[in-house]
N, C-alpha and C positions, 0 to 999 in steps of 0.2 A: 342416821338422820338425813333428811333430804337437804340438798343444797340448791333446791329450786327457789328462784327469787319470788318473794311474795309481793303482792300489790300493796299500795299504800293503805287501801281499805282493809285488807287482810291483817296488816300489821297493827293498824289502829284498833281493829276489833279484838285482836289477841291481847294487846296491851290492856284494854278495858276489861275484857273477860277474865284475865289472869290477875288483874289488880297490880300490874307491874308499875314501878315508880320510875319509869323511863319515858322519854318523849321521842317521837320520830322527827328527825331533822334531815330531810332529803333521804339519802340512802344510808343513814346511820340512826342507831338508837343511842341516845345520850342521857346521862344522869349526872348529878353532882351530889356528893355526900360531904357534909360538914361534920368534922370531928372535933374532939377536945383540943388537940394540939398536933404538932408535927409528928411526934412519936406515934400517936394514935392513927394518924393518916398513914404512916409507914406500915404499921401493923395491919391495917385494913388492906392496903395494897398487897402485902404478903399473902393474906388470906385469899384475895382475888386472884393472885398469881397461881396459887395452888388449885383453885377451882378451874382456872383457865387451862392449866396444864392437864388436869384430869379430863377436860372436855376437848383438848387439842384445838382450842379456839381462843384467840387472844385479843383482848380489847386494847385500844389506844388509851393510855393513862397519863393524866397531867396532875401533878401535885403542886398546890400552892399553899404552903404552910399547913393549914388545917383543913383544906378543902381538896377533895379528889374529884376530878372530872373523868368520866369514863365514856368511851364511844365504841360501839360495836357495829361491825358490818362484815359481811362475808365477801371480802375483796375478790376472791377467786371466782365467785358467782356473779359479781357485779351488782350487789344489792343486799337487801335484808332477807334472811332465810330463817328456817326453824332453829338452826344452830344459834343464831343471835338471840332469839326469844328464850331458848333454853338456858343459855348462859346468863342472860339478864335475870331470869328467875332465880338461878343459883346465887348470883351476886346479891340480889335483893335479900336472900336469907342471911347474908353476912352483914348487912347494914345495921349498925347499932341503932339508927333512928327508925328501923322497921320492926324491931323486936319488942315484945311486950316486956314489962319490967321484971317479970318472973322467969323469962326465958334466958338461958345462959348465953354468953357471948361466944363467938366462934373459937376464941382462944381460951375458953374456960373461965374468963374473968367475970 
């Protein structure tokens, strides 16, 4: 996958086109996920960690009781790249607030 830095317009267009639940803030993609409690937040972060390891691309993660804030940027490239958009899409698939009621959770729950 390319580590070419995308323009703000390219990032905004991709976010809209892919329906990603992230916002561009400068050179980062950011999102917050509110979960049931601290344990649920930790479980979500574990799932994000597995996706990040698989992609060899890692978000900044901040946990505040039941809310997880994630930020993505390709620091080595100096901005946002296709790597960030791909991982944002993978993380969105893990979000309990983005799944339909009949879709299983990432942990099988």
